[in-house]
C-alpha positions as CSV (number, residue, x, y, z in Angstrom):
1,M,130.4,157.8,-59.8
2,E,131.2,159.8,-56.6
3,W,134.8,160.8,-56.4
4,T,136.5,162.4,-53.4
5,F,139.2,165.0,-53.5
6,T,141.2,167.1,-51.0
7,S,139.9,170.6,-50.3
8,E,141.9,173.7,-50.2
9,N,140.4,174.4,-46.7
10,D,143.0,173.4,-44.1
11,L,145.2,172.0,-46.9
12,A,148.4,172.4,-44.8
13,T,146.8,170.2,-42.1
14,T,145.7,167.6,-44.7
15,F,149.3,167.5,-45.9
16,A,150.6,166.9,-42.4
17,T,148.0,164.3,-41.3
18,A,147.2,162.5,-44.6
19,I,149.2,163.3,-47.7
20,N,152.8,163.2,-46.3
21,P,152.1,160.0,-44.3
22,F,150.6,158.5,-47.5
23,W,153.7,159.4,-49.4
24,Q,156.0,157.7,-46.8
25,E,153.9,154.5,-46.7
26,H,152.6,154.0,-50.2
27,V,154.9,155.8,-52.7
28,T,158.0,154.2,-54.1
29,E,160.7,156.4,-55.6
30,G,163.5,155.4,-58.0
31,A,165.6,156.3,-61.0
32,F,166.4,154.9,-64.5
33,K,169.0,155.9,-67.1
34,G,167.6,158.0,-69.9
35,Q,169.2,158.9,-73.2
36,E,172.9,159.6,-72.9
37,G,173.0,158.1,-69.5
38,F,171.2,160.9,-67.6
39,S,169.5,159.8,-64.4
40,V,165.7,160.3,-64.6
41,R,163.8,160.2,-61.3
42,Y,160.3,158.8,-60.8
43,A,157.7,157.8,-58.3
44,F,154.7,155.5,-58.2
45,C,152.0,154.1,-56.0
46,I,149.5,151.2,-56.7
47,P,146.3,150.8,-54.6
48,K,144.6,147.4,-54.2
49,N,142.6,146.4,-57.3
50,P,143.4,149.5,-59.3
51,R,140.8,150.8,-61.9
52,S,143.6,151.6,-64.3
53,T,147.2,152.8,-64.5
54,V,147.9,156.5,-65.0
55,V,151.2,158.0,-66.2
56,I,151.7,161.7,-65.5
57,S,153.8,163.9,-67.8
58,S,154.3,167.2,-65.9
59,G,155.1,170.7,-66.9
60,R,158.2,172.8,-67.2
61,I,160.0,173.5,-63.9
62,E,157.9,170.9,-62.1
63,S,158.9,167.9,-60.0
64,Y,156.7,164.9,-58.9
65,L,157.0,166.4,-55.4
66,K,154.7,169.2,-56.6
67,Y,152.1,166.5,-57.5
68,K,151.7,165.0,-54.1
69,E,148.1,166.2,-53.7
70,L,147.0,165.1,-57.2
71,I,148.7,161.7,-56.8
72,F,147.0,161.3,-53.4
73,D,143.6,162.1,-54.9
74,L,144.0,159.7,-57.8
75,Y,145.3,156.9,-55.5
76,Q,142.4,157.4,-53.0
77,N,140.0,157.0,-56.0
78,G,141.5,153.7,-57.1
79,F,144.1,154.7,-59.7
80,A,147.7,153.4,-59.9
81,V,149.9,156.4,-60.6
82,F,153.4,156.7,-62.1
83,I,155.2,160.0,-62.7
84,L,158.7,161.0,-63.8
85,D,160.7,164.2,-63.5
86,H,161.7,165.2,-67.0
87,R,165.4,165.4,-67.7
88,G,166.9,168.8,-66.7
89,Q,164.4,169.5,-64.0
90,G,162.9,168.3,-60.7
91,L,165.1,165.6,-59.1
92,S,166.4,164.3,-62.4
93,D,169.9,165.2,-63.7
94,R,170.5,168.7,-64.9
95,L,172.0,169.0,-68.3
96,T,174.2,172.1,-68.5
97,H,176.9,174.0,-66.5
98,D,174.1,175.9,-64.7
99,P,171.5,173.8,-62.8
100,Q,169.1,176.7,-63.0
101,H,168.9,176.6,-66.8
102,G,165.7,175.3,-68.3
103,Y,167.3,173.3,-71.1
104,V,166.8,170.5,-73.5
105,S,168.5,169.9,-76.9
106,S,165.4,168.3,-78.4
107,F,161.9,167.4,-77.2
108,D,162.7,164.0,-78.7
109,D,164.9,163.4,-75.6
110,Y,161.8,163.9,-73.4
111,V,159.8,161.5,-75.5
112,D,162.6,158.9,-75.4
113,D,162.7,159.1,-71.6
114,L,158.9,158.8,-71.3
115,I,158.8,155.7,-73.6
116,T,161.7,154.1,-71.6
117,F,159.9,154.9,-68.4
118,V,156.7,153.2,-69.6
119,K,158.4,150.1,-71.1
120,E,160.9,149.5,-68.2
121,I,159.1,150.7,-65.1
122,V,155.3,151.0,-65.7
123,K,154.4,148.1,-68.0
124,P,155.7,145.4,-65.7
125,K,153.4,146.7,-63.0
126,Q,150.5,147.8,-65.1
127,C,146.9,147.0,-64.0
128,G,144.0,147.7,-66.4
129,E,144.2,150.3,-69.1
130,L,147.3,152.4,-69.5
131,Q,146.4,156.1,-69.5
132,L,148.3,159.3,-69.9
133,V,147.6,162.5,-67.9
134,C,149.6,165.6,-69.0
135,H,150.0,169.2,-67.9
136,S,151.4,172.1,-70.0
137,M,154.9,171.2,-71.5
138,G,154.0,167.6,-70.5
139,G,151.1,167.9,-73.0
140,A,153.5,168.6,-75.8
141,I,155.7,165.7,-74.7
142,G,152.6,163.6,-74.5
143,A,151.4,164.5,-78.0
144,L,154.8,163.8,-79.5
145,T,154.8,160.4,-77.7
146,L,151.4,159.5,-79.1
147,L,152.7,160.4,-82.6
148,R,155.7,158.2,-82.1
149,V,153.9,155.2,-80.6
150,P,150.2,155.6,-81.3
151,T,149.2,152.4,-79.4
152,L,151.2,153.1,-76.2
153,F,148.3,154.6,-74.3
154,D,144.6,153.6,-74.3
155,K,143.5,157.2,-73.7
156,A,144.8,160.5,-72.5
157,V,143.9,163.7,-70.7
158,L,145.8,166.9,-71.6
159,A,145.4,169.9,-69.2
160,S,146.5,173.3,-70.7
161,P,148.8,171.5,-73.2
162,M,151.6,173.5,-74.6
163,F,150.7,173.6,-78.3
164,G,151.5,177.3,-78.4
165,I,153.0,179.8,-76.0
166,K,152.6,183.5,-75.3
167,P,153.5,185.9,-76.5
168,A,152.3,184.5,-79.8
169,L,155.0,186.1,-82.0
170,P,155.0,185.8,-85.8
171,D,157.3,183.1,-86.9
172,W,159.8,185.5,-88.5
173,V,160.1,187.5,-85.2
174,A,160.4,184.3,-83.0
175,N,162.9,182.7,-85.3
176,G,165.0,185.9,-85.5
177,L,165.1,186.2,-81.7
178,I,166.0,182.6,-81.3
179,R,168.8,182.8,-83.9
180,T,170.2,185.9,-82.2
181,G,170.1,184.2,-78.8
182,L,171.9,181.1,-80.1
183,A,174.5,183.2,-81.8
184,V,175.2,185.1,-78.5
185,N,175.7,181.7,-76.7
186,R,178.0,180.5,-79.4
187,M,180.1,183.7,-79.1
188,R,180.3,183.1,-75.3
189,K,181.3,179.5,-76.0
190,Q,178.3,178.4,-73.8
191,Q,176.3,175.2,-74.3
192,S,173.2,177.2,-73.2
193,G,172.1,180.6,-71.9
194,Y,168.9,182.3,-70.8
195,F,166.6,183.7,-73.5
196,F,166.2,187.4,-73.4
197,G,164.5,188.6,-70.2
198,Q,164.8,185.1,-68.5
199,T,166.5,184.8,-65.1
200,P,167.3,182.2,-62.4
201,Y,164.5,181.0,-60.1
202,I,162.3,183.8,-58.6
203,A,159.5,183.1,-56.0
204,F,156.8,185.5,-57.1
205,P,154.2,186.5,-54.5
206,Y,150.7,185.2,-54.8
207,S,149.4,188.6,-55.9
208,L,151.6,188.5,-59.0
209,N,150.9,184.9,-59.9
210,K,149.0,183.9,-63.0
211,L,149.0,180.1,-62.3
212,T,146.2,179.5,-59.9
213,H,143.4,181.3,-58.0
214,S,144.1,179.1,-54.9
215,K,146.2,181.0,-52.3
216,S,146.7,177.8,-50.2
217,R,147.9,175.7,-53.1
218,Y,150.2,178.4,-54.3
219,A,151.6,178.9,-50.8
220,L,152.3,175.1,-50.6
221,F,154.0,175.2,-54.0
222,R,156.3,178.0,-53.0
223,S,157.1,176.6,-49.6
224,L,158.0,173.2,-51.3
225,Y,160.5,175.0,-53.6
226,D,161.9,176.9,-50.7
227,E,162.4,173.7,-48.7
228,E,163.6,171.5,-51.6
229,Q,166.0,173.9,-53.3
230,E,167.4,171.3,-55.6
231,I,164.1,171.2,-57.5
232,Q,164.3,175.0,-58.3
233,L,164.6,175.9,-61.9
234,G,165.1,179.3,-63.6
235,G,163.7,180.6,-66.9
236,V,164.0,179.1,-70.3
237,T,167.2,179.0,-72.3
238,T,167.3,180.0,-76.0
239,E,168.1,176.3,-76.7
240,W,164.9,175.1,-74.9
241,L,162.9,177.7,-76.7
242,A,164.3,176.6,-80.1
243,A,163.5,173.0,-79.2
244,A,159.9,173.9,-78.0
245,H,159.3,176.0,-81.2
246,E,160.3,173.0,-83.4
247,A,158.1,170.6,-81.2
248,M,155.0,172.8,-81.4
249,H,155.3,173.2,-85.2
250,R,155.6,169.4,-85.5
251,I,152.6,168.8,-83.3
252,E,150.5,171.2,-85.3
253,D,151.6,169.8,-88.7
254,S,150.9,166.2,-87.6
255,A,147.9,166.8,-85.3
256,R,145.6,164.7,-87.5
257,A,147.8,161.7,-86.9
258,V,147.2,161.9,-83.1
259,T,144.4,159.3,-83.0
260,T,144.4,158.3,-79.3
261,P,141.1,159.1,-77.6
262,M,141.5,162.1,-75.3
263,I,140.1,165.1,-73.5
264,I,141.9,168.4,-73.8
265,F,141.2,170.9,-71.1
266,S,141.8,174.5,-72.1
267,A,142.1,177.0,-69.3
268,D,140.2,180.1,-70.4
269,G,142.3,182.5,-68.3
270,D,145.6,181.1,-69.3
271,S,148.4,183.7,-69.6
272,I,151.1,181.1,-70.4
273,I,149.6,179.2,-73.3
274,D,148.4,180.6,-76.6
275,N,144.9,179.3,-76.5
276,T,144.1,180.3,-80.0
277,R,146.8,178.0,-81.4
278,Q,146.1,175.3,-78.8
279,R,142.4,175.1,-79.7
280,R,143.2,175.1,-83.4
281,V,145.5,172.2,-83.0
282,A,143.1,170.3,-80.6
283,K,140.3,170.5,-83.2
284,K,142.6,168.8,-85.8
285,M,143.0,165.7,-83.5
286,P,140.3,163.3,-84.7
287,N,139.5,161.7,-81.3
288,A,140.0,164.7,-79.0
289,E,137.3,166.4,-77.1
290,L,138.1,170.0,-76.3
291,E,136.7,171.4,-73.1
292,V,137.1,175.0,-72.2
293,I,137.3,175.7,-68.5
294,P,135.9,179.2,-67.7
295,R,138.0,181.6,-65.5
296,A,140.7,179.0,-65.0
297,Y,144.4,180.0,-64.8
298,H,147.1,177.8,-66.3
299,E,147.4,175.1,-63.5
300,L,144.1,173.3,-63.5
301,F,145.4,170.6,-61.1
302,T,146.3,173.1,-58.4
303,E,143.4,175.6,-59.1
304,S,140.8,176.6,-56.5
305,D,138.3,173.9,-55.6
306,S,135.5,175.5,-57.6
307,I,137.6,175.0,-60.8
308,R,139.7,172.0,-59.8
309,E,136.9,169.6,-58.6
310,P,134.8,169.7,-61.8
311,V,138.0,169.1,-63.9
312,L,139.1,166.1,-61.7
313,N,135.5,164.7,-61.7
314,R,135.5,164.8,-65.5
315,L,139.1,163.3,-65.6
316,C,138.2,160.4,-63.3
317,D,134.9,159.7,-65.1
318,Y,136.7,159.6,-68.4
319,L,139.6,157.4,-67.2
320,S,137.2,154.9,-65.5
321,S,134.7,154.8,-68.4
């Protein structure tokens, strides 16, 4: 099958002439009430005669606004696309006294929201198979969702899933640091506080970025977060890290029970994810195909064309097979 994708050449022009008008004309935005009454924002678009219905579970700090190019590409190739902003980030409600805090009390809250989203918003409009596409933290949320409701999705694609994070500290060190951080927050009588070394939002220059090789896609990402300051998010809190630590252990311990057919893309140049642990976990999942993407940094969906296009070709081939 021949698929067509946007190119990083003249991408700013493509946004102005094609992607932003598409967003205005074809994308519906809304919100639903998640666990504990928090507002969770979402967006969706449905082409004529869709091949299937894709649900996107995004990464930490992300908003669906960051996914405009990918959503446009999937829509142009015939896929219905639904995406939510996880609680505590993007346009969804923030959860603590500081809106910059990367916080969640448990990854089960993310899973609850995703299942509610699918049942209340996606299912009534579903066409064809229901498929899950995840990035990074969204991959951990996706794996936990597949453990909770194994029949919810027909197949899945996980890009750079967060089954382990760097630095890959021994458990006793990680647990000690987390316990210390939680104790400090309790002493300060705070619901949450940044983990050691974490700060509010910082816009790093391209030269220091380890997310993508694409200058144009990185520039668009940073300009979006400058323009839409409400989607900015700072570093992780100790509470988020404790929740992530527990979630990643649960995924590894239960990996053999994740039976949904899937592709797992592992970015070989990833400096965010612990690829050793990620690949170990992936190999335990009985119906998962592990594909290592040479040279790629963490963000496969916003990488340079030479990396991104083969990944998207494989993704679209798999979802339409």
